[in-house]
Predicted model as a PDB file, atoms N, CA, C, CB and O in Angstrom, pLDDT in the B-factor column:
MODEL        1                                                                  
ATOM      1  N   UNK A   1       0.686  -1.259  -0.150  1.00 67.00           N  
ATOM      2  CA  UNK A   1      -0.090  -0.142  -0.041  1.00 67.00           C  
ATOM      3  C   UNK A   1       0.991   1.104   0.189  1.00 67.00           C  
ATOM      4  CB  UNK A   1      -1.186  -0.352   1.164  1.00 67.00           C  
ATOM      5  O   UNK A   1       0.547   2.227  -0.050  1.00 67.00           O  
ATOM      6  N   UNK A   2       2.053   1.023   0.529  1.00 71.00           N  
ATOM      7  CA  UNK A   2       2.954   1.993   0.038  1.00 71.00           C  
ATOM      8  C   UNK A   2       4.203   2.024  -0.701  1.00 71.00           C  
ATOM      9  CB  UNK A   2       3.200   2.496   0.847  1.00 71.00           C  
ATOM     10  O   UNK A   2       4.696   0.901  -0.804  1.00 71.00           O  
ATOM     11  N   UNK A   3       5.052   3.208  -1.397  1.00 78.00           N  
ATOM     12  CA  UNK A   3       5.621   2.775  -2.091  1.00 78.00           C  
ATOM     13  C   UNK A   3       7.010   2.404  -1.548  1.00 78.00           C  
ATOM     14  CB  UNK A   3       5.479   3.470  -3.006  1.00 78.00           C  
ATOM     15  O   UNK A   3       7.898   3.235  -1.737  1.00 78.00           O  
ATOM     16  N   UNK A   4       7.380   1.045  -0.770  1.00 84.00           N  
ATOM     17  CA  UNK A   4       8.776   1.299   0.443  1.00 84.00           C  
ATOM     18  C   UNK A   4       9.675   0.369  -0.611  1.00 84.00           C  
ATOM     19  CB  UNK A   4       8.581   0.454   2.592  1.00 84.00           C  
ATOM     20  O   UNK A   4       9.259  -0.629  -1.199  1.00 84.00           O  
ATOM     21  N   UNK A   5      10.718   0.819  -0.682  1.00 88.00           N  
ATOM     22  CA  UNK A   5      11.733   0.203  -1.065  1.00 88.00           C  
ATOM     23  C   UNK A   5      12.735  -0.538   0.104  1.00 88.00           C  
ATOM     24  CB  UNK A   5      12.353   1.169  -1.836  1.00 88.00           C  
ATOM     25  O   UNK A   5      13.281  -1.607  -0.169  1.00 88.00           O  
ATOM     26  N   UNK A   6      12.864  -0.105   0.975  1.00 93.00           N  
ATOM     27  CA  UNK A   6      14.014  -0.693   2.009  1.00 93.00           C  
ATOM     28  C   UNK A   6      13.237  -0.484   3.608  1.00 93.00           C  
ATOM     29  CB  UNK A   6      15.761   0.400   1.859  1.00 93.00           C  
ATOM     30  O   UNK A   6      12.809   0.642   3.858  1.00 93.00           O  
ATOM     31  N   UNK A   7      13.138  -1.160   4.250  1.00 90.00           N  
ATOM     32  CA  UNK A   7      13.102  -1.166   5.673  1.00 90.00           C  
ATOM     33  C   UNK A   7      13.851  -1.834   6.299  1.00 90.00           C  
ATOM     34  CB  UNK A   7      12.124  -1.443   6.125  1.00 90.00           C  
ATOM     35  O   UNK A   7      14.093  -2.953   5.846  1.00 90.00           O  
ATOM     36  N   UNK A   8      14.535  -1.389   7.635  1.00 94.00           N  
ATOM     37  CA  UNK A   8      15.674  -1.695   8.466  1.00 94.00           C  
ATOM     38  C   UNK A   8      15.284  -1.240  10.229  1.00 94.00           C  
ATOM     39  CB  UNK A   8      17.066  -0.755   7.752  1.00 94.00           C  
ATOM     40  O   UNK A   8      14.861  -0.188  10.708  1.00 94.00           O  
ATOM     41  N   UNK A   9      15.534  -2.142  10.657  1.00 91.00           N  
ATOM     42  CA  UNK A   9      15.393  -1.692  12.116  1.00 91.00           C  
ATOM     43  C   UNK A   9      15.310  -3.365  12.999  1.00 91.00           C  
ATOM     44  CB  UNK A   9      13.704  -0.534  12.307  1.00 91.00           C  
ATOM     45  O   UNK A   9      15.559  -4.516  12.639  1.00 91.00           O  
ATOM     46  N   UNK A  10      14.761  -2.656  14.471  1.00 88.00           N  
ATOM     47  CA  UNK A  10      14.777  -3.724  15.611  1.00 88.00           C  
ATOM     48  C   UNK A  10      13.357  -3.466  16.350  1.00 88.00           C  
ATOM     49  CB  UNK A  10      16.185  -3.519  16.740  1.00 88.00           C  
ATOM     50  O   UNK A  10      12.885  -2.364  16.631  1.00 88.00           O  
ATOM     51  N   UNK A  11      12.856  -4.580  16.569  1.00 83.00           N  
ATOM     52  CA  UNK A  11      11.527  -4.860  17.205  1.00 83.00           C  
ATOM     53  C   UNK A  11      11.560  -5.342  18.553  1.00 83.00           C  
ATOM     54  CB  UNK A  11      10.795  -5.814  16.459  1.00 83.00           C  
ATOM     55  O   UNK A  11      12.247  -6.333  18.799  1.00 83.00           O  
ATOM     56  N   UNK A  12      10.791  -4.671  19.620  1.00 80.00           N  
ATOM     57  CA  UNK A  12      10.438  -5.737  20.617  1.00 80.00           C  
ATOM     58  C   UNK A  12       9.760  -6.576  20.572  1.00 80.00           C  
ATOM     59  CB  UNK A  12      10.088  -5.486  21.457  1.00 80.00           C  
ATOM     60  O   UNK A  12       8.681  -6.302  20.046  1.00 80.00           O  
ATOM     61  N   UNK A  13       9.899  -7.709  20.949  1.00 74.00           N  
ATOM     62  CA  UNK A  13       9.141  -9.050  21.265  1.00 74.00           C  
ATOM     63  C   UNK A  13       8.913  -9.443  22.485  1.00 74.00           C  
ATOM     64  CB  UNK A  13       9.715 -10.096  20.790  1.00 74.00           C  
ATOM     65  O   UNK A  13       9.865  -9.737  23.208  1.00 74.00           O  
ATOM     66  N   UNK A  14       7.476  -9.529  22.985  1.00 73.00           N  
ATOM     67  CA  UNK A  14       7.424 -10.301  24.343  1.00 73.00           C  
ATOM     68  C   UNK A  14       7.970 -11.471  24.921  1.00 73.00           C  
ATOM     69  CB  UNK A  14       6.433 -10.557  24.521  1.00 73.00           C  
ATOM     70  O   UNK A  14       8.141 -11.811  26.092  1.00 73.00           O  
ATOM     71  N   UNK A  15       8.300 -12.223  23.398  1.00 72.00           N  
ATOM     72  CA  UNK A  15       8.701 -13.715  23.494  1.00 72.00           C  
ATOM     73  C   UNK A  15      10.046 -13.861  23.608  1.00 72.00           C  
ATOM     74  CB  UNK A  15       8.292 -14.533  22.351  1.00 72.00           C  
ATOM     75  O   UNK A  15      10.543 -14.960  23.851  1.00 72.00           O  
ATOM     76  N   UNK A  16      10.798 -12.712  23.436  1.00 68.00           N  
ATOM     77  CA  UNK A  16      12.067 -12.886  23.348  1.00 68.00           C  
ATOM     78  C   UNK A  16      12.716 -11.849  24.237  1.00 68.00           C  
ATOM     79  CB  UNK A  16      12.473 -12.854  21.984  1.00 68.00           C  
ATOM     80  O   UNK A  16      12.083 -10.837  24.537  1.00 68.00           O  
ATOM     81  N   UNK A  17      14.224 -12.096  24.772  1.00 73.00           N  
ATOM     82  CA  UNK A  17      15.311 -11.532  25.278  1.00 73.00           C  
ATOM     83  C   UNK A  17      16.314 -10.962  24.561  1.00 73.00           C  
ATOM     84  CB  UNK A  17      15.789 -12.269  25.921  1.00 73.00           C  
ATOM     85  O   UNK A  17      17.145 -10.225  25.092  1.00 73.00           O  
ATOM     86  N   UNK A  18      16.318 -11.218  23.469  1.00 75.00           N  
ATOM     87  CA  UNK A  18      16.895 -10.672  22.295  1.00 75.00           C  
ATOM     88  C   UNK A  18      16.724 -10.051  21.408  1.00 75.00           C  
ATOM     89  CB  UNK A  18      17.172 -11.113  21.844  1.00 75.00           C  
ATOM     90  O   UNK A  18      15.634 -10.152  20.845  1.00 75.00           O  
ATOM     91  N   UNK A  19      17.644  -9.213  20.939  1.00 81.00           N  
ATOM     92  CA  UNK A  19      17.241  -8.029  19.741  1.00 81.00           C  
ATOM     93  C   UNK A  19      16.606  -9.178  18.422  1.00 81.00           C  
ATOM     94  CB  UNK A  19      19.066  -6.867  19.066  1.00 81.00           C  
ATOM     95  O   UNK A  19      17.067 -10.299  18.209  1.00 81.00           O  
ATOM     96  N   UNK A  20      15.558  -8.584  17.735  1.00 86.00           N  
ATOM     97  CA  UNK A  20      15.232  -8.884  16.797  1.00 86.00           C  
ATOM     98  C   UNK A  20      15.391  -8.176  15.526  1.00 86.00           C  
ATOM     99  CB  UNK A  20      14.352  -9.108  17.058  1.00 86.00           C  
ATOM    100  O   UNK A  20      14.923  -7.037  15.516  1.00 86.00           O  
ATOM    101  N   UNK A  21      15.894  -8.554  14.551  1.00 89.00           N  
ATOM    102  CA  UNK A  21      16.369  -7.513  13.318  1.00 89.00           C  
ATOM    103  C   UNK A  21      15.420  -7.474  12.537  1.00 89.00           C  
ATOM    104  CB  UNK A  21      17.597  -7.842  12.454  1.00 89.00           C  
ATOM    105  O   UNK A  21      14.708  -8.473  12.633  1.00 89.00           O  
ATOM    106  N   UNK A  22      15.119  -6.795  11.847  1.00 91.00           N  
ATOM    107  CA  UNK A  22      13.998  -6.701  10.441  1.00 91.00           C  
ATOM    108  C   UNK A  22      14.804  -5.924   9.329  1.00 91.00           C  
ATOM    109  CB  UNK A  22      12.349  -5.680  10.796  1.00 91.00           C  
ATOM    110  O   UNK A  22      15.148  -4.751   9.475  1.00 91.00           O  
ATOM    111  N   UNK A  23      15.033  -6.553   8.390  1.00 94.00           N  
ATOM    112  CA  UNK A  23      15.287  -6.227   6.939  1.00 94.00           C  
ATOM    113  C   UNK A  23      14.448  -6.594   5.898  1.00 94.00           C  
ATOM    114  CB  UNK A  23      16.394  -6.708   6.573  1.00 94.00           C  
ATOM    115  O   UNK A  23      14.034  -7.733   5.680  1.00 94.00           O  
ATOM    116  N   UNK A  24      14.152  -5.335   5.103  1.00 93.00           N  
ATOM    117  CA  UNK A  24      13.627  -5.752   3.812  1.00 93.00           C  
ATOM    118  C   UNK A  24      14.174  -4.903   2.551  1.00 93.00           C  
ATOM    119  CB  UNK A  24      12.088  -5.652   3.886  1.00 93.00           C  
ATOM    120  O   UNK A  24      14.572  -3.742   2.639  1.00 93.00           O  
ATOM    121  N   UNK A  25      14.136  -5.558   1.536  1.00 93.00           N  
ATOM    122  CA  UNK A  25      14.239  -4.786   0.258  1.00 93.00           C  
ATOM    123  C   UNK A  25      12.960  -5.205  -0.631  1.00 93.00           C  
ATOM    124  CB  UNK A  25      15.701  -5.125  -0.539  1.00 93.00           C  
ATOM    125  O   UNK A  25      12.725  -6.388  -0.877  1.00 93.00           O  
ATOM    126  N   UNK A  26      12.210  -4.222  -1.060  1.00 85.00           N  
ATOM    127  CA  UNK A  26      11.171  -4.385  -1.917  1.00 85.00           C  
ATOM    128  C   UNK A  26       9.929  -5.904  -1.185  1.00 85.00           C  
ATOM    129  CB  UNK A  26      12.080  -4.718  -3.602  1.00 85.00           C  
ATOM    130  O   UNK A  26       9.199  -5.826  -0.197  1.00 85.00           O  
ATOM    131  N   UNK A  27      10.076  -6.827  -1.907  1.00 85.00           N  
ATOM    132  CA  UNK A  27       9.363  -7.517  -1.547  1.00 85.00           C  
ATOM    133  C   UNK A  27       9.959  -8.996  -0.602  1.00 85.00           C  
ATOM    134  CB  UNK A  27       8.706  -7.626  -2.709  1.00 85.00           C  
ATOM    135  O   UNK A  27       9.297  -9.973  -0.250  1.00 85.00           O  
ATOM    136  N   UNK A  28      11.332  -8.725  -0.392  1.00 92.00           N  
ATOM    137  CA  UNK A  28      11.958  -9.890   0.244  1.00 92.00           C  
ATOM    138  C   UNK A  28      12.294  -9.191   1.651  1.00 92.00           C  
ATOM    139  CB  UNK A  28      13.346 -10.540  -0.639  1.00 92.00           C  
ATOM    140  O   UNK A  28      12.739  -8.054   1.802  1.00 92.00           O  
ATOM    141  N   UNK A  29      11.908 -10.345   2.875  1.00 91.00           N  
ATOM    142  CA  UNK A  29      11.844  -9.774   4.285  1.00 91.00           C  
ATOM    143  C   UNK A  29      12.590 -10.717   5.061  1.00 91.00           C  
ATOM    144  CB  UNK A  29      10.371  -9.581   4.879  1.00 91.00           C  
ATOM    145  O   UNK A  29      12.371 -11.926   4.978  1.00 91.00           O  
ATOM    146  N   UNK A  30      13.581 -10.155   5.916  1.00 94.00           N  
ATOM    147  CA  UNK A  30      14.169 -11.360   6.665  1.00 94.00           C  
ATOM    148  C   UNK A  30      14.093 -10.963   8.305  1.00 94.00           C  
ATOM    149  CB  UNK A  30      15.868 -11.664   6.122  1.00 94.00           C  
ATOM    150  O   UNK A  30      14.387  -9.835   8.700  1.00 94.00           O  
ATOM    151  N   UNK A  31      13.712 -11.907   9.085  1.00 90.00           N  
ATOM    152  CA  UNK A  31      13.734 -11.409  10.480  1.00 90.00           C  
ATOM    153  C   UNK A  31      14.412 -12.182  11.197  1.00 90.00           C  
ATOM    154  CB  UNK A  31      12.542 -11.250  11.092  1.00 90.00           C  
ATOM    155  O   UNK A  31      14.142 -13.383  11.181  1.00 90.00           O  
ATOM    156  N   UNK A  32      15.409 -11.709  11.962  1.00 89.00           N  
ATOM    157  CA  UNK A  32      16.518 -12.575  12.527  1.00 89.00           C  
ATOM    158  C   UNK A  32      16.634 -12.277  14.151  1.00 89.00           C  
ATOM    159  CB  UNK A  32      18.003 -12.217  11.719  1.00 89.00           C  
ATOM    160  O   UNK A  32      16.579 -11.068  14.374  1.00 89.00           O  
ATOM    161  N   UNK A  33      16.745 -12.892  15.047  1.00 84.00           N  
ATOM    162  CA  UNK A  33      17.390 -12.564  16.519  1.00 84.00           C  
ATOM    163  C   UNK A  33      18.779 -12.583  16.435  1.00 84.00           C  
ATOM    164  CB  UNK A  33      17.006 -13.590  17.674  1.00 84.00           C  
ATOM    165  O   UNK A  33      19.301 -13.448  15.731  1.00 84.00           O  
ATOM    166  N   UNK A  34      19.615 -11.605  17.162  1.00 75.00           N  
ATOM    167  CA  UNK A  34      20.819 -11.441  17.655  1.00 75.00           C  
ATOM    168  C   UNK A  34      20.904 -11.662  19.018  1.00 75.00           C  
ATOM    169  CB  UNK A  34      21.262 -10.297  17.361  1.00 75.00           C  
ATOM    170  O   UNK A  34      20.597 -10.769  19.808  1.00 75.00           O  
ATOM    171  N   UNK A  35      21.379 -13.018  19.475  1.00 71.00           N  
ATOM    172  CA  UNK A  35      21.573 -13.732  21.039  1.00 71.00           C  
ATOM    173  C   UNK A  35      22.614 -12.751  21.365  1.00 71.00           C  
ATOM    174  CB  UNK A  35      22.149 -15.580  21.206  1.00 71.00           C  
ATOM    175  O   UNK A  35      22.826 -12.781  22.577  1.00 71.00           O  
ATOM    176  N   UNK A  36      23.438 -11.786  20.679  1.00 73.00           N  
ATOM    177  CA  UNK A  36      24.567 -11.154  21.356  1.00 73.00           C  
ATOM    178  C   UNK A  36      24.284  -9.874  22.020  1.00 73.00           C  
ATOM    179  CB  UNK A  36      25.623 -10.939  20.435  1.00 73.00           C  
ATOM    180  O   UNK A  36      25.084  -9.343  22.791  1.00 73.00           O  
ATOM    181  N   UNK A  37      22.883  -9.274  21.646  1.00 74.00           N  
ATOM    182  CA  UNK A  37      22.655  -8.156  21.775  1.00 74.00           C  
ATOM    183  C   UNK A  37      21.103  -8.220  22.712  1.00 74.00           C  
ATOM    184  CB  UNK A  37      22.750  -7.493  20.323  1.00 74.00           C  
ATOM    185  O   UNK A  37      20.290  -9.031  22.269  1.00 74.00           O  
ATOM    186  N   UNK A  38      20.718  -7.497  23.833  1.00 74.00           N  
ATOM    187  CA  UNK A  38      19.916  -7.410  24.730  1.00 74.00           C  
ATOM    188  C   UNK A  38      18.910  -7.041  23.835  1.00 74.00           C  
ATOM    189  CB  UNK A  38      20.242  -6.616  25.844  1.00 74.00           C  
ATOM    190  O   UNK A  38      19.266  -6.430  22.828  1.00 74.00           O  
ATOM    191  N   UNK A  39      17.781  -7.276  23.990  1.00 72.00           N  
ATOM    192  CA  UNK A  39      16.172  -6.543  23.640  1.00 72.00           C  
ATOM    193  C   UNK A  39      16.156  -5.162  23.587  1.00 72.00           C  
ATOM    194  CB  UNK A  39      15.007  -6.826  24.757  1.00 72.00           C  
ATOM    195  O   UNK A  39      16.748  -4.677  24.551  1.00 72.00           O  
ATOM    196  N   UNK A  40      15.682  -4.317  22.792  1.00 73.00           N  
ATOM    197  CA  UNK A  40      15.845  -2.915  22.682  1.00 73.00           C  
ATOM    198  C   UNK A  40      14.520  -2.480  23.469  1.00 73.00           C  
ATOM    199  CB  UNK A  40      15.983  -2.365  21.070  1.00 73.00           C  
ATOM    200  O   UNK A  40      13.522  -3.196  23.391  1.00 73.00           O  
ATOM    201  N   UNK A  41      14.515  -1.480  24.113  1.00 79.00           N  
ATOM    202  CA  UNK A  41      13.724  -0.588  24.784  1.00 79.00           C  
ATOM    203  C   UNK A  41      12.427  -0.633  24.346  1.00 79.00           C  
ATOM    204  CB  UNK A  41      14.186   0.652  24.706  1.00 79.00           C  
ATOM    205  O   UNK A  41      11.474  -1.119  24.954  1.00 79.00           O  
ATOM    206  N   UNK A  42      12.423   0.024  22.994  1.00 82.00           N  
ATOM    207  CA  UNK A  42      11.288   0.276  21.930  1.00 82.00           C  
ATOM    208  C   UNK A  42      11.600  -0.066  20.743  1.00 82.00           C  
ATOM    209  CB  UNK A  42      10.860   1.585  21.786  1.00 82.00           C  
ATOM    210  O   UNK A  42      12.779  -0.038  20.389  1.00 82.00           O  
ATOM    211  N   UNK A  43      10.678  -0.424  19.971  1.00 84.00           N  
ATOM    212  CA  UNK A  43      10.781  -0.779  18.538  1.00 84.00           C  
ATOM    213  C   UNK A  43      11.335   0.733  17.731  1.00 84.00           C  
ATOM    214  CB  UNK A  43       9.110  -1.384  17.955  1.00 84.00           C  
ATOM    215  O   UNK A  43      10.940   1.868  17.995  1.00 84.00           O  
ATOM    216  N   UNK A  44      12.240   0.382  16.810  1.00 87.00           N  
ATOM    217  CA  UNK A  44      12.605   1.422  15.798  1.00 87.00           C  
ATOM    218  C   UNK A  44      12.791   0.911  14.547  1.00 87.00           C  
ATOM    219  CB  UNK A  44      13.772   2.132  16.121  1.00 87.00           C  
ATOM    220  O   UNK A  44      13.589   0.002  14.316  1.00 87.00           O  
ATOM    221  N   UNK A  45      12.095   1.444  13.712  1.00 89.00           N  
ATOM    222  CA  UNK A  45      12.147   0.794  12.293  1.00 89.00           C  
ATOM    223  C   UNK A  45      12.416   1.907  11.174  1.00 89.00           C  
ATOM    224  CB  UNK A  45      10.687   0.013  11.957  1.00 89.00           C  
ATOM    225  O   UNK A  45      11.800   2.971  11.237  1.00 89.00           O  
ATOM    226  N   UNK A  46      13.177   1.703  10.326  1.00 91.00           N  
ATOM    227  CA  UNK A  46      13.092   2.985   9.223  1.00 91.00           C  
ATOM    228  C   UNK A  46      12.985   2.627   7.790  1.00 91.00           C  
ATOM    229  CB  UNK A  46      14.402   3.908   9.273  1.00 91.00           C  
ATOM    230  O   UNK A  46      13.747   1.854   7.210  1.00 91.00           O  
ATOM    231  N   UNK A  47      11.832   3.341   7.190  1.00 90.00           N  
ATOM    232  CA  UNK A  47      11.255   2.965   6.046  1.00 90.00           C  
ATOM    233  C   UNK A  47      11.996   4.243   4.931  1.00 90.00           C  
ATOM    234  CB  UNK A  47       9.431   2.929   6.266  1.00 90.00           C  
ATOM    235  O   UNK A  47      12.193   5.435   5.168  1.00 90.00           O  
ATOM    236  N   UNK A  48      12.243   3.559   3.862  1.00 89.00           N  
ATOM    237  CA  UNK A  48      12.915   4.351   2.607  1.00 89.00           C  
ATOM    238  C   UNK A  48      11.910   3.999   1.405  1.00 89.00           C  
ATOM    239  CB  UNK A  48      14.654   3.785   2.217  1.00 89.00           C  
ATOM    240  O   UNK A  48      11.731   2.895   0.890  1.00 89.00           O  
ATOM    241  N   UNK A  49      11.318   5.191   1.101  1.00 85.00           N  
ATOM    242  CA  UNK A  49      10.691   5.056  -0.139  1.00 85.00           C  
ATOM    243  C   UNK A  49      10.445   6.211  -1.096  1.00 85.00           C  
ATOM    244  CB  UNK A  49       9.558   4.528   0.115  1.00 85.00           C  
ATOM    245  O   UNK A  49      11.207   7.178  -1.126  1.00 85.00           O  
ATOM    246  N   UNK A  50       9.305   6.096  -1.930  1.00 85.00           N  
ATOM    247  CA  UNK A  50       9.084   7.266  -2.736  1.00 85.00           C  
ATOM    248  C   UNK A  50       7.891   7.604  -1.970  1.00 85.00           C  
ATOM    249  CB  UNK A  50       8.923   7.090  -4.379  1.00 85.00           C  
ATOM    250  O   UNK A  50       7.039   6.746  -1.739  1.00 85.00           O  
ATOM    251  N   UNK A  51       7.751   9.177  -1.440  1.00 83.00           N  
ATOM    252  CA  UNK A  51       6.929   9.802  -1.083  1.00 83.00           C  
ATOM    253  C   UNK A  51       6.034   9.018   0.316  1.00 83.00           C  
ATOM    254  CB  UNK A  51       6.274  10.096  -2.339  1.00 83.00           C  
ATOM    255  O   UNK A  51       4.986   9.522   0.721  1.00 83.00           O  
ATOM    256  N   UNK A  52       6.497   8.013   0.816  1.00 79.00           N  
ATOM    257  CA  UNK A  52       5.931   7.317   2.138  1.00 79.00           C  
ATOM    258  C   UNK A  52       5.341   7.962   3.131  1.00 79.00           C  
ATOM    259  CB  UNK A  52       6.829   6.701   2.805  1.00 79.00           C  
ATOM    260  O   UNK A  52       5.995   8.746   3.819  1.00 79.00           O  
ATOM    261  N   UNK A  53       3.897   7.715   3.380  1.00 85.00           N  
ATOM    262  CA  UNK A  53       3.141   8.152   4.208  1.00 85.00           C  
ATOM    263  C   UNK A  53       3.377   7.739   5.568  1.00 85.00           C  
ATOM    264  CB  UNK A  53       2.038   7.910   3.821  1.00 85.00           C  
ATOM    265  O   UNK A  53       3.126   6.580   5.898  1.00 85.00           O  
ATOM    266  N   UNK A  54       3.900   8.692   6.498  1.00 86.00           N  
ATOM    267  CA  UNK A  54       4.275   8.050   7.996  1.00 86.00           C  
ATOM    268  C   UNK A  54       2.971   7.488   8.741  1.00 86.00           C  
ATOM    269  CB  UNK A  54       4.983   9.290   9.054  1.00 86.00           C  
ATOM    270  O   UNK A  54       2.710   6.410   9.274  1.00 86.00           O  
ATOM    271  N   UNK A  55       2.404   8.450   8.587  1.00 90.00           N  
ATOM    272  CA  UNK A  55       0.485   8.183   9.324  1.00 90.00           C  
ATOM    273  C   UNK A  55      -0.030   6.785   8.658  1.00 90.00           C  
ATOM    274  CB  UNK A  55      -1.030   9.753   8.621  1.00 90.00           C  
ATOM    275  O   UNK A  55      -0.392   5.805   9.309  1.00 90.00           O  
ATOM    276  N   UNK A  56       0.003   6.872   7.347  1.00 87.00           N  
ATOM    277  CA  UNK A  56      -0.503   5.406   6.386  1.00 87.00           C  
ATOM    278  C   UNK A  56       0.215   4.196   7.329  1.00 87.00           C  
ATOM    279  CB  UNK A  56       0.304   5.353   4.360  1.00 87.00           C  
ATOM    280  O   UNK A  56      -0.421   3.317   7.912  1.00 87.00           O  
ATOM    281  N   UNK A  57       1.990   4.384   7.348  1.00 87.00           N  
ATOM    282  CA  UNK A  57       2.703   3.151   7.772  1.00 87.00           C  
ATOM    283  C   UNK A  57       2.081   2.946   9.263  1.00 87.00           C  
ATOM    284  CB  UNK A  57       4.465   3.334   7.739  1.00 87.00           C  
ATOM    285  O   UNK A  57       1.599   1.889   9.670  1.00 87.00           O  
ATOM    286  N   UNK A  58       2.158   3.845   9.808  1.00 89.00           N  
ATOM    287  CA  UNK A  58       1.826   3.881  11.387  1.00 89.00           C  
ATOM    288  C   UNK A  58       0.513   3.378  11.758  1.00 89.00           C  
ATOM    289  CB  UNK A  58       1.877   5.310  11.958  1.00 89.00           C  
ATOM    290  O   UNK A  58       0.322   2.667  12.745  1.00 89.00           O  
ATOM    291  N   UNK A  59      -0.460   3.791  10.882  1.00 90.00           N  
ATOM    292  CA  UNK A  59      -1.747   2.932  10.773  1.00 90.00           C  
ATOM    293  C   UNK A  59      -1.868   1.389  10.355  1.00 90.00           C  
ATOM    294  CB  UNK A  59      -2.524   3.584   9.841  1.00 90.00           C  
ATOM    295  O   UNK A  59      -2.656   0.535  10.761  1.00 90.00           O  
ATOM    296  N   UNK A  60      -0.929   1.315   9.497  1.00 86.00           N  
ATOM    297  CA  UNK A  60      -1.038  -0.200   9.059  1.00 86.00           C  
ATOM    298  C   UNK A  60      -0.153  -0.950  10.071  1.00 86.00           C  
ATOM    299  CB  UNK A  60      -0.494  -0.493   7.434  1.00 86.00           C  
ATOM    300  O   UNK A  60      -0.661  -2.022  10.398  1.00 86.00           O  
ATOM    301  N   UNK A  61       0.887  -0.718  10.586  1.00 85.00           N  
ATOM    302  CA  UNK A  61       1.693  -1.135  11.803  1.00 85.00           C  
ATOM    303  C   UNK A  61       0.865  -1.687  13.055  1.00 85.00           C  
ATOM    304  CB  UNK A  61       2.512   0.103  12.276  1.00 85.00           C  
ATOM    305  O   UNK A  61       0.928  -2.773  13.631  1.00 85.00           O  
ATOM    306  N   UNK A  62       0.000  -0.465  13.296  1.00 89.00           N  
ATOM    307  CA  UNK A  62      -0.815  -0.649  14.511  1.00 89.00           C  
ATOM    308  C   UNK A  62      -1.992  -1.706  14.240  1.00 89.00           C  
ATOM    309  CB  UNK A  62      -1.419   0.781  14.973  1.00 89.00           C  
ATOM    310  O   UNK A  62      -2.278  -2.486  15.148  1.00 89.00           O  
ATOM    311  N   UNK A  63      -2.677  -1.757  13.033  1.00 91.00           N  
ATOM    312  CA  UNK A  63      -3.587  -2.735  12.893  1.00 91.00           C  
ATOM    313  C   UNK A  63      -3.001  -4.000  13.069  1.00 91.00           C  
ATOM    314  CB  UNK A  63      -4.217  -2.653  11.715  1.00 91.00           C  
ATOM    315  O   UNK A  63      -3.544  -4.804  13.827  1.00 91.00           O  
ATOM    316  N   UNK A  64      -1.674  -4.364  12.303  1.00 84.00           N  
ATOM    317  CA  UNK A  64      -1.371  -5.643  12.023  1.00 84.00           C  
ATOM    318  C   UNK A  64      -0.652  -5.995  13.324  1.00 84.00           C  
ATOM    319  CB  UNK A  64      -0.560  -5.832  10.688  1.00 84.00           C  
ATOM    320  O   UNK A  64      -0.516  -7.194  13.570  1.00 84.00           O  
ATOM    321  N   UNK A  65      -0.198  -5.134  14.147  1.00 81.00           N  
ATOM    322  CA  UNK A  65       0.526  -5.632  15.450  1.00 81.00           C  
ATOM    323  C   UNK A  65      -0.178  -5.707  16.466  1.00 81.00           C  
ATOM    324  CB  UNK A  65       1.555  -4.911  15.877  1.00 81.00           C  
ATOM    325  O   UNK A  65       0.014  -6.528  17.363  1.00 81.00           O  
ATOM    326  N   UNK A  66      -1.284  -4.665  16.445  1.00 84.00           N  
ATOM    327  CA  UNK A  66      -2.266  -4.941  17.854  1.00 84.00           C  
ATOM    328  C   UNK A  66      -1.655  -3.607  18.841  1.00 84.00           C  
ATOM    329  CB  UNK A  66      -1.901  -6.887  18.787  1.00 84.00           C  
ATOM    330  O   UNK A  66      -2.160  -3.327  19.928  1.00 84.00           O  
ATOM    331  N   UNK A  67      -0.543  -2.899  18.270  1.00 82.00           N  
ATOM    332  CA  UNK A  67       0.017  -2.245  19.181  1.00 82.00           C  
ATOM    333  C   UNK A  67      -0.192  -0.566  18.584  1.00 82.00           C  
ATOM    334  CB  UNK A  67       1.566  -2.865  19.393  1.00 82.00           C  
ATOM    335  O   UNK A  67      -0.700  -0.216  17.519  1.00 82.00           O  
ATOM    336  N   UNK A  68       0.465   0.396  19.816  1.00 85.00           N  
ATOM    337  CA  UNK A  68       0.478   1.758  18.868  1.00 85.00           C  
ATOM    338  C   UNK A  68       1.604   2.090  18.442  1.00 85.00           C  
ATOM    339  CB  UNK A  68       0.031   2.971  19.452  1.00 85.00           C  
ATOM    340  O   UNK A  68       2.574   2.157  19.197  1.00 85.00           O  
ATOM    341  N   UNK A  69       1.679   2.388  17.001  1.00 82.00           N  
ATOM    342  CA  UNK A  69       2.787   2.861  16.407  1.00 82.00           C  
ATOM    343  C   UNK A  69       2.633   4.349  16.071  1.00 82.00           C  
ATOM    344  CB  UNK A  69       3.078   2.056  15.250  1.00 82.00           C  
ATOM    345  O   UNK A  69       1.487   4.797  16.054  1.00 82.00           O  
ATOM    346  N   UNK A  70       3.897   5.346  15.739  1.00 81.00           N  
ATOM    347  CA  UNK A  70       3.438   6.518  15.930  1.00 81.00           C  
ATOM    348  C   UNK A  70       4.345   7.002  14.640  1.00 81.00           C  
ATOM    349  CB  UNK A  70       3.621   7.166  17.486  1.00 81.00           C  
ATOM    350  O   UNK A  70       4.327   8.179  14.279  1.00 81.00           O  
TER     351      UNK A  70                                                      
ENDMDL                                                                          
END                                                                             
C-alpha cells in the first residue's frame, strides 16, 4: 500500500530477550534474532521509499501488530 524500497530496524518482542532484527528490500523480508545483543527498550524501524506516508505506515503497523505506532 506504500511505495517502500527498504525497511531496517529492531523490534521489541514479548517472547524474546534478544534483539529481533528486521530487514527488507522490496518484497524480500528477513527477520532474525541476535543473541549477542539484549532486546531494545522500544521498536525502531526506518522506512525508505517514494513519498511514503508516515501516518499510513503507522496505522498499518498498529492494525497488524495490535500495538500503537507513531
